[in-house]
C-alpha positions as CSV (number, residue, x, y, z in Angstrom):
1,M,64.8,-83.3,24.2
2,P,65.6,-86.7,22.6
3,A,67.8,-86.6,19.6
4,V,69.7,-88.8,17.1
5,G,73.3,-87.9,16.6
6,G,72.8,-84.6,18.3
7,Q,69.8,-83.7,16.0
8,S,66.3,-83.5,17.4
9,V,63.5,-85.3,15.7
10,W,60.8,-84.1,18.1
11,G,58.4,-81.4,17.5
12,A,55.8,-79.7,19.6
13,G,53.5,-78.9,16.7
14,K,50.9,-81.0,15.0
15,D,52.3,-83.5,12.5
16,R,51.4,-82.3,9.0
17,V,51.3,-85.7,7.4
18,R,49.2,-88.8,8.2
19,T,51.1,-91.9,9.1
20,L,51.4,-95.2,7.4
21,P,48.9,-97.9,8.6
22,N,49.0,-97.9,12.4
23,R,51.0,-101.0,13.2
24,R,53.1,-101.3,16.3
25,F,56.7,-102.4,16.2
26,R,56.9,-106.1,16.9
27,W,60.3,-105.9,18.5
28,T,61.2,-109.1,20.3
29,V,63.6,-108.1,23.0
30,A,65.9,-110.9,24.2
31,L,67.0,-110.0,27.6
32,I,70.6,-111.0,28.2
33,L,72.8,-110.7,31.2
34,L,72.3,-109.9,34.6
35,A,75.3,-109.4,36.8
36,G,75.2,-111.5,39.9
37,A,73.1,-114.2,38.4
38,G,75.0,-115.3,35.3
39,A,73.9,-115.0,31.7
40,V,72.1,-117.2,29.2
41,C,74.4,-118.2,26.3
42,A,77.2,-116.2,27.8
43,M,80.2,-117.8,29.4
44,P,78.5,-121.2,30.3
45,S,79.5,-122.9,33.5
46,T,78.8,-126.3,34.8
47,L,76.4,-126.6,37.7
48,A,77.4,-128.6,40.8
49,A,75.0,-131.6,40.2
50,A,71.4,-130.6,40.5
51,R,69.6,-133.5,42.1
52,A,66.1,-134.6,41.0
53,A,63.4,-134.0,43.7
54,K,60.0,-135.6,44.1
55,S,58.9,-133.6,47.1
56,P,56.4,-130.8,46.5
57,K,57.9,-128.9,49.3
58,V,60.1,-125.9,48.5
59,A,63.7,-127.1,48.6
60,K,66.1,-125.5,51.0
61,A,68.1,-122.8,49.3
62,E,71.5,-123.6,48.2
63,P,74.3,-121.3,49.3
64,P,74.2,-118.2,47.2
65,P,76.4,-118.5,44.1
66,A,79.7,-116.7,43.8
67,P,79.3,-113.4,42.0
68,A,79.1,-114.2,38.3
69,A,81.2,-112.4,35.7
70,P,79.8,-109.0,34.8
71,A,77.4,-108.8,31.9
72,P,79.1,-108.6,28.6
73,T,79.3,-105.2,27.0
74,V,80.8,-103.6,24.0
75,D,84.3,-102.5,25.2
76,S,84.8,-98.8,24.6
77,E,88.5,-99.5,24.3
78,Q,87.8,-101.3,21.0
79,F,86.7,-97.9,19.5
80,E,88.5,-94.7,19.0
81,D,86.8,-91.5,20.2
82,G,85.9,-89.6,17.2
83,V,84.0,-89.9,13.9
84,A,83.0,-93.2,12.3
85,A,81.4,-91.8,9.2
86,V,80.2,-88.6,7.7
87,V,76.9,-88.5,5.8
88,N,76.5,-85.2,3.9
89,D,77.0,-82.8,6.8
90,Q,75.9,-85.3,9.5
91,I,78.4,-87.2,11.7
92,V,78.1,-90.8,12.9
93,S,80.3,-90.7,15.9
94,E,82.2,-93.7,17.4
95,Y,79.9,-93.2,20.4
96,D,76.8,-93.6,18.2
97,L,78.3,-96.8,16.8
98,R,79.4,-98.2,20.1
99,Q,75.9,-97.5,21.6
100,R,74.0,-99.0,18.7
101,L,76.3,-102.1,18.8
102,A,75.6,-102.5,22.5
103,L,71.9,-102.1,21.9
104,V,71.8,-104.7,19.1
105,I,73.8,-107.2,21.2
106,S,72.0,-106.7,24.5
107,T,68.5,-107.0,23.0
108,S,69.1,-109.9,20.7
109,G,71.0,-112.5,22.7
110,R,74.2,-112.3,20.7
111,P,77.4,-112.9,22.6
112,S,79.5,-109.8,23.2
113,D,82.8,-111.2,22.0
114,A,85.4,-109.8,19.7
115,E,84.3,-112.0,16.8
116,T,80.6,-110.9,17.1
117,I,81.6,-107.2,17.3
118,K,83.9,-107.5,14.3
119,R,81.1,-109.1,12.3
120,L,78.3,-106.7,13.4
121,K,80.3,-103.5,13.3
122,P,80.1,-102.9,9.5
123,Q,76.5,-103.9,9.4
124,V,75.5,-101.6,12.2
125,L,77.6,-98.7,10.7
126,E,75.8,-99.1,7.4
127,Q,72.4,-99.0,9.2
128,L,73.4,-95.8,11.0
129,K,74.5,-94.2,7.8
130,T,71.2,-95.0,6.2
131,E,69.3,-93.6,9.2
132,K,71.3,-90.4,8.9
133,L,69.9,-90.0,5.4
134,E,66.4,-90.9,6.5
135,L,66.6,-88.4,9.4
136,E,68.0,-85.7,7.1
137,E,65.2,-86.2,4.7
138,A,62.5,-86.2,7.4
139,Q,64.0,-82.9,8.8
140,R,64.0,-81.4,5.3
141,K,60.3,-82.1,5.2
142,N,59.8,-80.6,8.7
143,I,58.5,-83.9,9.9
144,T,58.4,-84.5,13.6
145,V,57.9,-87.4,16.0
146,S,56.6,-86.7,19.5
147,P,57.8,-88.4,22.7
148,P,54.3,-89.9,23.2
149,E,54.6,-91.6,19.9
150,V,57.9,-93.3,20.9
151,D,56.4,-94.1,24.4
152,K,53.6,-95.9,22.6
153,E,56.0,-98.1,20.7
154,I,58.0,-98.9,23.8
155,E,54.8,-99.8,25.6
156,G,54.1,-102.2,22.7
157,I,57.6,-103.7,23.1
158,L,57.0,-104.3,26.8
159,K,53.6,-105.8,26.3
160,D,54.8,-108.1,23.5
161,N,57.7,-109.4,25.7
162,N,55.9,-109.5,29.0
163,L,58.3,-107.0,30.5
164,T,58.2,-104.1,32.9
165,M,59.9,-100.8,32.2
166,D,62.3,-101.4,35.1
167,Q,63.3,-104.8,33.6
168,L,64.0,-103.1,30.2
169,K,66.0,-100.3,31.8
170,S,67.9,-102.9,33.8
171,V,69.0,-104.8,30.7
172,L,70.1,-101.7,28.9
173,A,71.9,-100.3,32.0
174,H,73.9,-103.5,32.4
175,A,75.0,-103.3,28.8
176,D,75.9,-99.7,29.2
177,V,73.3,-98.6,26.7
178,A,71.5,-95.3,27.2
179,M,67.7,-95.5,27.0
180,E,68.0,-92.6,24.6
181,T,69.7,-94.9,22.1
182,L,66.6,-97.1,21.9
183,R,64.3,-94.1,21.8
184,S,66.2,-92.4,19.1
185,Q,66.3,-95.5,16.9
186,I,62.5,-95.8,17.2
187,A,62.1,-92.1,16.5
188,V,64.1,-92.2,13.3
189,Q,62.0,-95.2,12.0
190,L,58.8,-93.4,12.8
191,A,60.1,-90.2,11.1
192,W,61.1,-92.2,8.0
193,Q,57.7,-93.8,7.7
194,K,56.2,-90.3,7.8
195,A,58.7,-89.1,5.2
196,I,57.8,-92.0,2.9
197,E,54.1,-91.2,3.1
198,D,54.7,-87.4,2.7
199,E,56.7,-88.1,-0.5
200,Y,54.4,-90.6,-2.1
201,G,51.1,-90.8,-0.1
202,D,49.3,-88.3,-2.4
203,R,50.7,-89.9,-5.5
204,I,49.3,-93.3,-4.8
205,N,45.7,-93.4,-6.1
206,I,44.0,-96.6,-5.2
207,T,40.8,-96.5,-7.2
208,E,37.5,-98.4,-6.8
209,E,38.5,-100.3,-10.0
210,D,41.8,-101.2,-8.5
211,V,40.1,-102.6,-5.4
212,N,37.6,-104.5,-7.5
213,E,40.3,-106.1,-9.6
214,E,42.4,-107.1,-6.6
215,Y,39.4,-108.4,-4.7
216,A,38.4,-110.5,-7.7
217,R,42.0,-111.8,-7.9
218,I,41.8,-112.6,-4.2
219,M,38.6,-114.5,-4.6
220,E,40.3,-116.5,-7.3
221,T,42.8,-117.6,-4.7
222,K,40.4,-118.4,-1.9
223,D,40.8,-122.1,-2.7
224,K,44.6,-121.9,-2.4
225,A,46.8,-122.1,0.6
226,H,47.8,-118.8,2.2
227,Y,51.0,-118.0,4.0
228,E,51.6,-115.4,6.8
229,V,55.1,-114.2,5.8
230,A,57.8,-112.0,7.3
231,E,60.7,-110.7,5.3
232,I,64.2,-109.3,5.5
233,F,65.3,-107.4,2.4
234,L,68.9,-106.4,1.6
235,A,69.3,-104.3,-1.5
236,V,71.9,-104.9,-4.2
237,E,72.4,-101.5,-5.8
238,S,75.2,-102.6,-8.3
239,P,76.4,-105.9,-9.6
240,D,79.7,-105.7,-7.8
241,Q,77.8,-105.7,-4.5
242,D,76.0,-109.0,-5.1
243,Q,78.4,-111.3,-3.3
244,K,78.9,-108.9,-0.4
245,V,75.2,-108.6,0.2
246,H,74.7,-112.4,-0.2
247,D,77.4,-113.0,2.5
248,R,75.7,-110.4,4.7
249,A,72.4,-112.3,4.4
250,N,74.1,-115.5,5.3
251,D,75.6,-113.8,8.4
252,L,72.1,-112.7,9.5
253,I,70.9,-116.3,9.2
254,K,73.7,-117.5,11.3
255,Q,72.8,-114.9,13.9
256,M,69.2,-116.3,13.9
257,Q,70.5,-119.8,14.2
258,S,72.4,-118.7,17.3
259,G,69.2,-117.5,18.9
260,S,68.6,-113.9,17.6
261,P,64.9,-113.4,16.9
262,F,63.8,-112.8,13.3
263,P,61.8,-109.7,14.1
264,Q,64.8,-108.1,15.8
265,I,67.2,-108.9,12.9
266,A,64.5,-107.5,10.5
267,R,64.2,-104.3,12.6
268,D,68.0,-103.8,12.8
269,F,69.0,-104.6,9.3
270,S,66.2,-105.0,6.8
271,Q,66.0,-102.3,4.1
272,S,62.2,-102.7,3.6
273,P,59.7,-100.4,5.3
274,T,58.3,-103.6,6.9
275,A,61.4,-103.5,9.1
276,A,59.4,-101.3,11.5
277,T,57.0,-104.2,12.1
278,G,59.6,-106.9,12.5
279,G,59.5,-107.7,8.8
280,D,55.7,-108.5,8.8
281,L,54.5,-108.9,5.2
282,G,51.1,-110.2,6.1
283,W,49.1,-112.9,4.3
284,V,49.9,-113.9,0.7
285,A,48.3,-116.5,-1.5
286,D,50.2,-119.4,-2.9
287,G,51.5,-118.1,-6.2
288,Q,51.2,-114.4,-5.3
289,L,54.9,-113.8,-4.7
290,P,57.5,-114.0,-7.4
291,A,58.2,-117.6,-8.3
292,E,61.6,-117.7,-6.5
293,L,60.1,-116.4,-3.3
294,N,56.9,-118.5,-3.5
295,D,59.0,-121.7,-4.0
296,A,61.0,-120.9,-0.9
297,I,57.8,-120.3,1.2
298,R,56.3,-123.6,0.1
299,K,59.3,-125.5,1.4
300,L,59.1,-123.9,4.9
301,S,57.3,-125.3,8.0
302,I,55.6,-122.9,10.4
303,G,58.4,-121.0,12.2
304,G,61.0,-121.8,9.5
305,V,63.4,-119.4,7.9
306,S,64.6,-119.5,4.3
307,E,68.1,-119.3,2.9
308,P,69.0,-116.0,1.1
309,I,66.9,-115.7,-2.1
310,R,68.0,-113.6,-5.0
311,S,65.1,-111.6,-6.4
312,A,64.4,-108.3,-8.0
313,G,66.4,-105.6,-6.2
314,G,68.4,-107.7,-3.9
315,Y,68.3,-110.7,-1.5
316,Y,65.3,-111.8,0.7
317,I,65.2,-113.9,3.8
318,L,61.6,-115.2,4.4
319,A,60.0,-116.6,7.6
320,L,56.7,-118.5,7.6
321,R,54.7,-117.4,10.6
322,D,51.5,-119.2,9.9
323,L,49.7,-121.3,7.3
324,A,46.0,-121.2,6.4
325,E,44.4,-124.0,4.4
326,P,42.2,-123.2,1.4
327,A,38.7,-121.8,2.1
328,N,37.2,-125.0,0.7
329,A,39.5,-127.4,2.6
330,V,38.1,-130.2,4.7
331,L,40.0,-129.9,7.9
332,P,40.9,-133.0,10.0
333,Q,39.8,-133.2,13.6
334,P,42.5,-131.6,15.8
335,K,44.4,-134.1,17.9
336,K,43.9,-133.6,21.6
337,A,46.8,-133.8,23.9
338,D,46.9,-136.6,26.4
339,P,45.3,-135.2,29.6
340,G,47.5,-137.6,31.6
341,K,46.6,-138.7,35.1
342,P,43.7,-136.6,36.6
343,G,44.9,-134.3,39.3
344,Y,48.6,-134.8,38.4
345,L,51.1,-132.9,36.3
346,P,54.6,-133.7,35.1
347,L,56.7,-130.8,36.3
348,V,60.3,-129.5,36.4
349,R,61.6,-126.7,38.6
350,L,64.2,-124.1,38.2
351,L,65.5,-122.3,41.2
352,L,67.8,-119.3,41.2
353,P,68.9,-119.0,44.8
354,L,69.0,-115.7,46.6
355,P,71.5,-114.7,49.3
356,P,70.2,-113.8,52.8
357,K,68.6,-110.4,52.8
358,P,69.3,-109.5,49.2
359,S,68.7,-105.9,48.0
360,Q,65.7,-105.2,45.9
361,E,67.9,-104.4,43.0
362,Y,69.6,-107.8,43.2
363,V,66.2,-109.5,43.4
364,Q,65.1,-107.6,40.3
365,K,68.1,-108.7,38.4
366,V,67.5,-112.4,39.2
367,V,63.8,-112.0,38.3
368,S,64.8,-110.5,35.0
369,L,67.1,-113.4,34.3
370,A,64.3,-115.8,35.1
371,A,62.1,-114.0,32.7
372,E,64.7,-114.2,30.0
373,I,65.0,-118.0,30.6
374,R,61.3,-118.4,30.4
375,S,61.2,-116.6,27.0
376,H,63.5,-119.2,25.5
377,V,62.1,-122.3,27.0
378,T,60.0,-124.5,24.6
379,S,60.3,-127.8,26.4
380,C,61.4,-129.3,29.7
381,P,64.6,-130.8,28.3
382,Q,65.4,-127.4,26.8
383,M,65.1,-125.9,30.2
384,Q,67.5,-128.3,31.6
385,K,70.1,-127.5,28.9
386,I,69.7,-123.7,29.5
387,V,70.1,-124.1,33.3
388,A,73.3,-126.0,32.7
389,Q,74.8,-122.7,31.4
390,I,73.9,-120.6,34.4
391,K,76.1,-120.5,37.4
392,G,74.3,-121.3,40.6
393,A,71.0,-122.3,39.1
394,V,69.4,-125.5,40.3
395,F,67.3,-127.8,38.0
396,M,64.9,-130.4,39.5
397,N,62.8,-132.9,37.7
398,L,59.8,-133.2,40.0
399,G,58.1,-135.9,37.9
400,E,54.3,-136.5,38.2
401,M,53.2,-134.2,41.0
402,K,49.8,-134.3,42.7
403,L,48.5,-130.7,42.4
404,A,46.8,-130.8,45.8
405,D,50.2,-131.5,47.4
406,L,51.8,-128.4,46.0
407,S,52.1,-125.2,47.9
408,P,49.2,-122.7,47.3
409,Q,51.7,-120.3,45.7
410,I,52.8,-122.9,43.1
411,Q,49.2,-124.0,42.5
412,S,48.2,-120.4,41.9
413,E,51.1,-119.9,39.3
414,L,50.3,-123.2,37.5
415,A,46.6,-122.3,37.2
416,K,47.7,-119.5,34.8
417,T,49.4,-121.9,32.4
418,Q,48.5,-124.3,29.7
419,S,50.1,-127.6,28.6
420,G,53.8,-127.3,28.0
421,E,54.0,-123.7,29.4
422,V,56.3,-122.2,32.0
423,T,55.0,-120.1,34.9
424,N,56.0,-116.5,35.3
425,P,58.9,-116.0,37.7
426,F,57.9,-115.9,41.3
427,T,59.8,-115.4,44.5
428,S,59.8,-118.0,47.3
429,S,61.7,-118.4,50.5
430,A,64.4,-120.2,48.5
431,G,64.8,-117.7,45.7
432,V,63.3,-117.0,42.3
433,E,61.6,-119.9,40.7
434,L,60.1,-121.1,37.5
435,I,57.9,-124.2,37.2
436,A,57.5,-125.8,33.7
437,R,54.7,-128.2,32.7
438,C,55.9,-131.2,30.8
439,D,52.5,-132.4,29.6
440,E,52.2,-132.4,25.8
441,R,51.1,-129.2,24.2
442,A,48.0,-129.4,22.0
443,A,48.9,-129.4,18.4
444,P,48.1,-126.2,16.5
445,E,44.7,-126.5,15.0
446,P,44.6,-126.2,11.2
447,H,42.5,-123.4,10.1
448,K,41.0,-122.0,6.8
449,W,41.9,-118.7,5.2
450,N,39.5,-115.9,5.8
451,V,38.7,-113.7,2.8
452,P,39.8,-110.1,3.7
453,T,37.4,-107.1,3.7
454,R,37.5,-104.5,0.9
455,D,39.1,-102.0,3.3
456,Q,41.9,-104.5,4.1
457,V,42.4,-105.0,0.3
458,E,42.8,-101.3,-0.2
459,R,45.3,-101.0,2.6
460,Q,47.3,-103.9,1.2
461,L,47.4,-102.3,-2.2
462,F,48.6,-99.1,-0.7
463,Q,51.3,-100.9,1.4
464,Q,52.6,-102.8,-1.7
465,Q,52.9,-99.6,-3.8
466,I,54.5,-97.5,-1.1
467,S,57.0,-100.3,-0.2
468,M,58.2,-100.4,-3.8
469,L,58.5,-96.6,-3.9
470,A,60.3,-96.5,-0.5
471,R,63.0,-98.7,-1.8
472,R,63.5,-96.4,-4.8
473,Y,63.5,-93.4,-2.4
474,I,66.3,-94.6,-0.1
475,R,68.3,-95.8,-3.1
476,D,68.2,-92.4,-4.7
477,L,69.1,-90.7,-1.4
478,R,72.2,-93.0,-1.2
479,R,73.2,-92.3,-4.7
480,E,73.0,-88.5,-4.2
481,A,74.7,-88.5,-0.8
482,N,78.3,-87.7,0.1
483,V,79.2,-90.5,2.4
484,E,82.7,-90.9,3.9
485,T,83.6,-93.8,6.2
486,R,86.5,-93.1,8.5
């Protein structure tokens, strides 16, 4: 029976509360590691000159690389065996802390060095202490989370990241993270969502008049730009915490600049209920957010992340996921990418050689590494830079290739791609391969904002109110708690 900190959050009976709007965790898992095949962004090594190749034939495999350094893990010797903190009568053990640190590092692409662990340790410990309060409150309310509910969230993680369960298990195993650590974290967040709604759901009364007023306000904004926004919120509960929280926000930004995905950082550290969905705040009209937040969003390009913004209650970090033009905008004709020479494509190739007669486990490790590389590649030059950090990998600039001259296997894989994309990893006689298309991606087409339905407006009003109440909820629990950090 899965548990968090030794306390079960599962229940066989029917849940007695309805859940918040059914939105799957958008948890971007960055696969790091893989022993025997090197690691992205971990202990880079210089390749022995990868020669460019024009031939469409599969190149002869290079000799298998020397065994790479083991995947970085959180060293258990850096921790005492014992208690890290006590929250009321619940214990956060050093094992809990070590496991969560390893989970955060292994699923977000952060290096597992002493500096990273020192920086993350207090943040992760604070999150674990908060989760103990959330779990205690959920248990007080007899709220349960069933294993199938957690299974559903994990299925969403796998789907969103194009992973198999075996690949996810392999990444966790090589970081010495128990699958139960991941399942327990998801279970606590689900339980906390239920606790929030149980506490406030019946107190929030969204009337027909409320919906009418909000809908009228929305119609007034239909001729304004709209932004799809994600948030990370860090509460400042007393003035003397301000600088500490600001520094913490800056540290999270540095982690994202080093490659950690925004949704993962939001899920690990944001103190807003939107953490469960990777910080997803949805669509907001220009001028709808408080002035300081709105000004920050206006300055961002799609995919951009703001600096820490001081607003009511604490600091925000905002990300702009998409931009919709006003409903009355006249959109320019989208630019079409240059189709290039008919029947030809500019390609680059990545080969991760395999030794003779490799075990299935070894092959799976290399395939997982290739999948991790693919998830980070946004251009052909970037692929070359990434490959330069992986011992034994071979990069080849194939140039303009006639598709008819390629092997049926490569043609089949390329047929599944669009301009600028990378094939899924596939195994050839030489090893595990990725083929990247270097033809220009089509520019994102500008689009207009679509007016939401009345049902969507009602759900948005509910989410806004319950988010505000949830912040007050956890703040009050912290103030009343007896917390001791060892």
